[in-house]
C-alpha positions as CSV (number, residue, x, y, z in Angstrom):
1,M,128.2,82.2,99.6
2,R,130.4,82.0,96.5
3,S,132.9,79.9,98.4
4,I,130.4,77.0,98.2
5,L,128.7,77.8,95.0
6,V,131.4,77.6,92.7
7,P,132.6,74.2,93.8
8,V,129.2,72.9,93.9
9,L,128.4,74.1,90.6
10,L,131.8,72.5,89.4
11,A,131.0,69.3,91.0
12,S,127.8,69.1,89.5
13,V,129.3,69.3,86.0
14,A,131.7,66.8,86.9
15,Q,129.0,64.3,88.0
16,A,126.8,65.1,84.8
17,Y,129.8,64.5,82.7
18,V,130.5,61.2,84.4
19,D,127.3,60.1,84.5
20,E,126.7,60.6,80.8
21,L,129.8,58.7,79.7
22,V,129.9,55.8,82.1
23,G,126.6,55.7,84.0
24,E,126.3,54.4,87.5
25,D,130.0,53.1,87.6
26,Q,130.8,52.6,91.3
27,V,134.4,53.8,90.9
28,F,133.2,57.2,89.6
29,N,130.4,57.4,92.2
30,A,132.9,56.8,94.7
31,V,135.1,59.6,93.4
32,L,132.3,62.0,93.1
33,D,131.1,61.2,96.7
34,N,134.5,62.0,98.0
35,L,134.6,65.3,95.9
36,F,131.3,66.4,97.5
37,D,132.9,65.5,100.8
38,R,135.9,67.9,99.9
39,V,133.3,70.6,98.7
40,L,131.6,70.6,102.1
41,E,134.8,70.8,103.8
42,A,135.9,73.9,101.7
43,S,132.8,75.7,102.6
44,Q,133.8,75.5,106.4
45,L,137.5,76.1,105.8
46,H,137.2,79.0,103.3
47,G,134.3,80.8,105.1
48,D,133.5,83.8,102.7
49,A,136.7,83.4,100.6
50,D,136.2,83.2,96.7
51,L,137.2,79.9,95.3
52,D,138.0,80.0,91.6
53,S,138.8,76.9,89.3
54,S,142.8,77.1,90.3
55,T,142.1,77.1,93.9
56,L,139.5,74.3,93.5
57,A,142.2,72.3,91.5
58,K,144.8,72.9,94.3
59,T,142.7,71.8,97.2
60,H,140.5,69.2,95.7
61,P,142.5,67.2,93.1
62,D,139.7,64.6,92.8
63,F,137.9,67.1,90.7
64,S,140.6,67.0,88.0
65,R,141.0,63.4,88.4
66,A,137.3,62.7,88.1
67,L,137.2,64.6,84.7
68,Q,140.3,62.8,83.7
69,A,139.1,59.4,84.5
70,A,136.0,60.2,82.8
71,S,137.9,61.0,79.4
72,N,140.0,57.8,79.8
73,Q,136.8,55.8,79.7
74,R,135.1,57.3,76.9
75,A,136.0,54.5,74.4
76,M,135.1,51.9,77.0
77,S,131.8,53.3,77.7
78,S,130.9,53.4,73.9
79,M,132.1,49.9,73.4
80,F,130.1,48.8,76.7
81,P,127.3,51.4,77.1
82,A,125.9,51.4,80.8
83,P,122.4,52.6,81.3
84,V,122.1,56.3,82.0
85,A,121.9,57.0,85.8
86,S,119.6,59.5,87.1
87,R,121.7,62.8,88.3
88,S,121.7,63.8,91.6
89,Q,119.7,67.0,92.0
90,I,121.4,70.6,93.0
91,A,119.1,73.2,93.8
92,V,120.3,76.8,94.4
93,R,118.0,78.7,96.8
94,G,119.7,80.3,99.5
95,P,122.3,79.8,102.4
96,C,124.0,76.7,101.5
97,Q,123.2,73.5,103.3
98,A,123.8,69.7,102.0
99,S,122.5,66.4,102.4
100,M,125.1,63.7,101.5
101,G,123.0,60.7,101.4
102,K,122.0,61.3,97.8
103,R,125.0,63.8,97.2
104,A,122.4,66.8,97.2
105,V,123.5,70.1,97.9
106,T,121.0,73.1,98.5
107,C,122.2,76.6,98.1
108,S,120.0,79.5,98.9
109,A,120.5,83.2,99.2
110,K,117.5,85.2,100.2
111,P,116.4,87.3,97.3
112,K,117.2,90.9,98.3
113,V,114.7,94.0,97.7
114,S,116.1,97.6,98.3
115,V,113.3,100.2,98.7
116,G,113.5,103.9,98.4
117,L,110.7,105.7,99.8
118,V,109.4,109.2,98.8
119,G,106.9,110.8,101.2
120,A,106.7,109.7,104.9
121,G,103.3,110.8,105.9
122,L,100.6,108.3,107.1
123,V,100.8,105.8,104.5
124,G,104.6,106.3,104.1
125,K,105.1,105.5,108.0
126,D,102.7,102.8,107.9
127,L,104.6,101.1,104.9
128,I,107.8,101.2,106.7
129,A,106.3,99.8,109.8
130,Q,104.8,96.9,107.6
131,I,108.0,96.1,105.9
132,E,110.1,96.0,109.1
133,S,107.5,94.0,111.3
134,N,106.2,91.6,108.5
135,P,109.2,90.6,106.2
136,P,108.2,87.6,104.3
137,N,110.1,84.5,105.1
138,G,112.9,83.9,102.5
139,L,113.3,87.6,101.6
140,D,115.7,90.1,102.4
141,I,113.9,93.4,102.2
142,S,114.9,96.8,103.6
143,V,114.1,100.6,103.2
144,V,117.5,102.0,102.2
145,A,116.4,105.5,101.3
146,V,113.8,108.0,102.5
147,A,113.0,111.4,100.8
148,R,110.6,113.8,102.8
149,S,109.9,117.1,101.5
150,S,113.2,119.0,102.6
151,V,115.3,116.3,103.8
152,M,116.5,112.9,102.4
153,A,118.3,110.3,104.4
154,L,120.2,107.5,102.3
155,G,121.8,104.2,103.5
156,A,121.6,102.4,106.8
157,G,119.3,103.8,109.3
158,A,117.5,105.8,106.6
159,P,114.0,105.6,108.1
160,K,115.1,107.3,111.5
161,N,117.5,109.4,110.2
162,A,114.6,110.8,108.0
163,A,112.3,111.0,110.9
164,D,114.9,112.9,113.0
165,G,115.5,115.5,110.0
166,K,119.0,114.1,109.4
167,G,120.4,114.0,105.9
168,D,120.9,116.0,102.8
169,P,118.5,118.2,101.0
170,T,115.8,116.2,99.2
171,D,117.1,115.6,95.5
172,L,114.9,113.1,93.7
173,V,117.6,112.7,90.7
174,K,120.2,112.0,93.5
175,L,117.8,109.2,95.1
176,G,117.4,107.6,91.7
177,D,121.3,107.4,91.3
178,F,121.6,106.1,94.7
179,M,119.1,103.3,94.2
180,T,120.7,102.0,91.0
181,G,123.7,101.1,93.2
182,Q,121.8,99.2,95.7
183,E,121.6,95.4,95.9
184,G,118.7,93.0,94.4
185,T,115.6,94.4,92.9
186,K,115.4,98.1,93.4
187,V,112.0,99.7,94.2
188,I,111.1,103.5,94.7
189,V,107.7,103.8,96.2
190,D,105.9,107.2,95.8
191,C,103.7,107.7,98.8
192,T,103.2,111.4,98.2
193,A,99.9,112.8,96.9
194,D,101.9,115.4,94.6
195,D,102.5,115.5,90.9
196,G,106.1,116.5,91.3
197,P,107.5,112.8,91.9
198,S,105.7,111.7,89.0
199,E,108.0,113.6,86.8
200,Y,111.0,111.3,87.7
201,Y,109.1,107.9,87.1
202,A,110.4,107.5,83.5
203,A,114.0,108.2,84.7
204,W,113.9,105.9,87.4
205,L,112.3,103.1,85.2
206,E,114.7,103.4,82.7
207,K,117.3,102.9,85.0
208,G,116.1,99.5,86.1
209,I,114.2,100.7,89.3
210,N,110.7,99.6,89.8
211,V,108.2,102.1,90.7
212,V,105.2,101.5,93.3
213,T,102.7,104.1,94.2
214,P,99.1,104.7,95.5
215,N,99.6,108.5,94.0
216,K,96.9,108.9,91.2
217,K,98.6,112.0,89.5
218,M,100.6,109.9,87.1
219,G,98.1,107.3,86.3
220,S,95.3,109.9,85.7
221,G,97.5,112.8,84.3
222,P,98.4,113.7,80.6
223,L,98.1,110.6,78.3
224,K,101.3,111.5,76.6
225,R,103.1,111.3,79.9
226,Y,101.7,108.1,80.8
227,K,102.4,106.4,77.7
228,E,106.0,107.6,78.1
229,V,106.2,106.1,81.4
230,M,104.7,102.6,80.3
231,A,107.6,102.8,77.4
232,A,110.3,103.7,80.0
233,A,109.4,100.7,82.1
234,E,109.5,98.2,79.2
235,K,112.9,99.8,78.3
236,G,114.1,99.3,81.6
237,G,113.2,95.8,81.9
238,V,111.1,96.4,85.1
239,K,107.5,97.7,86.1
240,W,105.5,100.5,87.3
241,Y,102.8,99.2,89.9
242,Y,100.0,101.2,91.0
243,E,97.4,98.8,92.5
244,A,96.8,101.2,95.4
245,T,95.6,104.0,93.3
246,V,92.2,102.7,93.1
247,G,90.6,101.2,96.1
248,A,93.6,101.2,98.3
249,G,94.5,97.6,99.3
250,L,91.5,96.2,97.3
251,P,92.5,94.0,94.1
252,I,90.8,96.3,91.7
253,I,93.8,97.0,89.1
254,T,95.0,93.5,89.3
255,T,91.5,92.2,88.7
256,V,91.1,94.0,85.4
257,Q,94.7,93.0,84.4
258,D,93.9,89.3,85.1
259,L,90.6,89.3,83.1
260,I,92.3,91.0,80.0
261,K,95.4,88.9,80.3
262,T,93.3,85.7,80.4
263,G,91.5,86.6,77.2
264,D,88.3,87.7,78.7
265,K,86.7,91.1,77.4
266,V,85.6,93.7,80.0
267,T,82.5,95.6,78.9
268,K,81.8,97.6,81.4
269,I,83.0,98.8,85.0
270,E,81.2,100.6,87.5
271,G,82.3,101.6,91.1
272,I,81.9,103.7,94.4
273,F,85.5,104.8,94.5
274,S,85.3,107.3,97.4
275,G,85.2,106.3,101.1
276,T,83.9,109.8,101.8
277,L,81.0,109.9,99.4
278,S,80.3,106.1,100.3
279,Y,79.9,107.3,103.9
280,L,77.7,109.9,103.2
281,F,75.1,107.9,101.3
282,N,75.4,105.0,103.3
283,Q,73.7,106.9,106.3
284,P,70.0,106.4,107.1
285,P,67.6,108.5,105.1
286,G,65.9,111.7,106.4
287,Q,68.9,113.4,107.3
288,A,69.9,116.8,105.9
289,F,72.8,116.6,103.4
290,S,74.6,119.3,105.3
291,A,74.5,117.3,108.5
292,L,75.8,114.2,106.8
293,I,78.8,116.3,105.6
294,A,79.3,117.4,109.4
295,D,79.1,113.9,110.5
296,A,81.8,112.7,107.8
297,D,83.9,115.7,109.0
298,K,83.8,114.6,112.6
299,N,84.8,111.3,112.0
300,G,87.7,112.1,109.9
301,F,86.4,111.3,106.4
302,T,86.5,114.6,104.5
303,E,89.5,116.8,103.3
304,P,90.0,120.0,105.2
305,D,88.1,121.6,102.3
306,P,85.2,119.4,101.8
307,R,84.8,120.5,98.2
308,D,87.8,118.4,97.5
309,D,85.6,115.4,98.0
310,L,82.4,116.8,96.9
311,S,83.8,117.9,93.6
312,G,84.2,114.3,92.5
313,T,87.7,114.8,91.4
314,D,89.3,112.0,93.2
315,V,86.7,109.6,91.7
316,Q,87.4,111.1,88.3
317,R,90.9,110.4,88.7
318,K,90.5,106.7,89.5
319,T,87.8,106.3,86.6
320,V,90.2,107.6,84.2
321,I,93.1,105.0,85.6
322,L,90.6,102.1,85.2
323,A,89.6,103.1,81.8
324,R,93.1,103.3,80.5
325,E,93.6,99.9,81.9
326,C,90.7,98.8,79.7
327,G,92.5,100.2,76.6
328,L,90.7,103.5,76.5
329,E,92.9,106.5,75.5
330,I,91.3,109.2,77.7
331,D,92.2,112.2,79.7
332,M,90.5,113.7,82.7
333,D,88.6,116.2,80.4
334,D,87.0,113.2,78.4
335,V,85.3,112.2,81.7
336,P,82.2,114.4,82.6
337,V,81.8,114.8,86.3
338,E,78.8,115.7,88.4
339,S,79.9,118.1,91.2
340,L,77.9,118.1,94.5
341,V,79.2,121.4,95.3
342,P,76.6,123.9,94.7
343,K,77.7,126.3,91.7
344,P,77.8,129.3,94.0
345,L,80.1,127.7,96.2
346,E,82.5,126.1,93.8
347,S,84.3,129.4,93.2
348,W,83.7,130.7,96.9
349,E,86.8,132.1,98.7
350,P,86.7,132.0,102.3
351,T,87.8,135.2,104.4
352,A,90.5,135.2,107.0
353,E,87.8,135.1,109.7
354,E,86.0,132.5,108.1
355,K,89.4,130.4,107.8
356,A,90.1,131.0,111.5
357,Q,86.7,129.5,112.4
358,G,87.6,126.3,110.3
359,L,86.9,126.0,106.6
360,A,85.0,122.9,107.0
361,K,82.6,124.4,109.5
362,V,81.9,127.5,107.6
363,F,81.4,125.4,104.3
364,I,78.8,123.1,106.0
365,E,77.0,126.4,107.3
366,K,77.0,127.3,103.8
367,M,75.8,124.1,102.7
368,K,72.6,124.2,104.7
369,E,71.1,126.8,102.1
370,Y,71.1,123.9,99.5
371,D,69.8,120.9,101.6
372,A,66.4,121.0,100.0
373,D,67.8,120.0,96.6
374,M,69.5,116.9,97.8
375,T,66.8,115.9,100.2
376,A,64.2,116.2,97.2
377,R,66.6,113.5,95.4
378,M,66.9,111.2,98.3
379,E,63.2,111.0,98.9
380,K,62.6,110.5,95.2
381,A,65.0,107.5,95.1
382,D,63.6,106.1,98.3
383,A,59.9,106.3,96.9
384,A,61.0,104.2,94.0
385,G,62.7,101.7,96.2
386,E,66.0,102.8,95.3
387,V,69.2,104.7,96.9
388,L,71.8,107.0,95.6
389,R,75.2,106.3,95.0
390,Y,78.1,108.4,93.8
391,V,79.6,106.1,90.8
392,G,82.3,106.2,88.5
393,S,81.3,104.2,85.2
394,I,83.2,103.1,82.2
395,D,81.5,101.7,79.2
396,V,84.3,100.0,77.4
397,K,82.1,99.2,74.4
398,A,81.3,102.8,73.8
399,K,84.8,103.9,74.9
400,K,83.0,106.4,77.4
401,A,83.5,107.4,81.1
402,S,81.5,109.6,83.5
403,V,81.2,110.2,87.0
404,S,77.6,110.8,88.7
405,L,75.2,110.7,91.4
406,S,73.1,107.8,90.4
407,S,70.1,105.9,91.6
408,F,70.1,101.9,92.2
409,P,67.5,99.4,93.3
410,K,67.7,98.4,96.8
411,N,68.6,94.9,95.9
412,H,71.6,96.1,93.8
413,P,75.3,95.3,95.2
414,F,75.8,98.8,95.5
415,A,72.9,99.4,97.7
416,A,74.4,96.9,100.1
417,T,77.5,98.9,100.9
418,Q,78.4,99.8,104.7
419,Y,80.2,102.4,106.5
420,A,83.0,103.8,103.9
421,D,83.2,101.0,101.6
422,N,84.3,100.8,98.0
423,I,82.6,98.5,95.6
424,V,83.4,97.7,92.1
425,S,81.6,95.5,89.4
426,F,83.3,94.3,86.5
427,A,80.9,92.9,83.5
428,S,82.7,90.9,81.1
429,E,82.0,88.2,78.5
430,R,82.7,85.7,81.1
431,Y,81.0,87.5,83.8
432,T,77.5,87.8,82.5
433,P,74.8,88.4,83.2
434,R,76.0,88.7,87.0
435,P,79.3,90.8,87.2
436,L,82.3,90.0,89.2
437,V,82.1,92.1,92.5
438,V,85.1,93.3,94.7
439,Q,83.9,95.1,97.8
440,G,85.9,96.5,101.1
441,P,87.2,99.4,102.8
442,G,89.0,101.5,100.0
443,A,90.6,104.1,102.4
444,G,92.8,104.4,105.3
445,A,96.7,104.2,105.9
446,A,96.8,100.6,106.8
447,V,94.9,99.1,104.1
448,T,96.7,101.6,101.4
449,A,100.3,100.8,102.8
450,G,99.3,97.1,102.6
451,G,98.3,97.6,98.9
452,V,101.7,99.3,98.4
453,F,103.6,96.5,100.3
454,A,101.9,93.9,98.0
455,D,103.1,95.8,95.0
456,V,106.6,96.1,96.5
457,L,106.5,92.1,96.9
458,R,105.4,91.6,93.3
459,A,108.4,93.7,92.2
460,G,110.6,91.6,94.4
461,G,109.0,88.5,92.8
462,V,107.3,87.0,95.9
463,F,104.0,86.7,93.8
464,R,102.7,87.8,90.6
């Protein structure tokens, strides 16, 4: 590309110089037309060779003559000023193309985005598939590194090599060093659910590498570390993107950010942030709670240990992330959580025999002893014309957040959720008395990978 870009830029300088001095003089326009013709010839003759100013002067003497002629005409043009002509437009955008009718030359190079992936589970694999099958028009994007739990593949063919177990032992410091040497915009995507990779975010960001993640551990982790990562992104001139940490592919984080950036004042955020708990309470009334959990387990909604869902910790993390987005400096311990796990079962440790039967199956059996309590709550809500929903709530004015099982009228937006929907309402000075509501699937590999992919494209400048 440089073989055409250098002469094009020099030619445009000469044209602007001549236009400014002598206007639409036919002689000089003819010279410039000839120069642009030579430039186009050079792009074909020299191919990928670099053309510096000395090479251009040797192969295209018209360039030197144009500037010399312009200089000789300075006095005359001041005595007989001509109207200033409009300049020809030179657009630099990608592989070079030219239209000589107006001496317009367009150069376009596809923006390059190099992606390094940490974690190649369901979301990571889906992300690779989306990047490889749906590269946006005009963008050169590729996965150049994949780090799994034990092996890391770098360079060409990284996704396949990592899948085949080929590469070096995983080293996230080495991964960061490798990414700094890649072309274009550099992005590391953390698709793990572990806290380990979070410890490297600051170092990557300071090196000028954007970080994208659906991993909630950094966003809801220690406030001090959270601030350090934000500062590292600013220092490195890049960004940390985490839209998919809340609501998977739903526009939750960006909605809060857009409201605040445009001067609105968010007063309250409430949301159903767990697909599993949404599914449980969207089922028809009259069923035992243990039966609902069994159904959710059968349909693949619960974790291997259902207590991971019923404890509310996942919702708590998402609530902290959104609270911090609104300016609240809080940690997990500042957000009280109503666990749906009965107290006696919180510390229950299954025996080897129980584990062999299946942890979820044994837990569900033990939950049957406590069905009456939840059944009573459901019946009470139904009698009042309400429904139960497990909600994370942020009161921005009071600077408080909480997570609990709450009752809502049947005409409330939260009562209209279906299947495993996530739904979030944003009350603000603009959106009052009716809040802004975002609703849709908030879990699943495909939609989560889609949210991550969107953040990668934001990092690459495709959209903001």
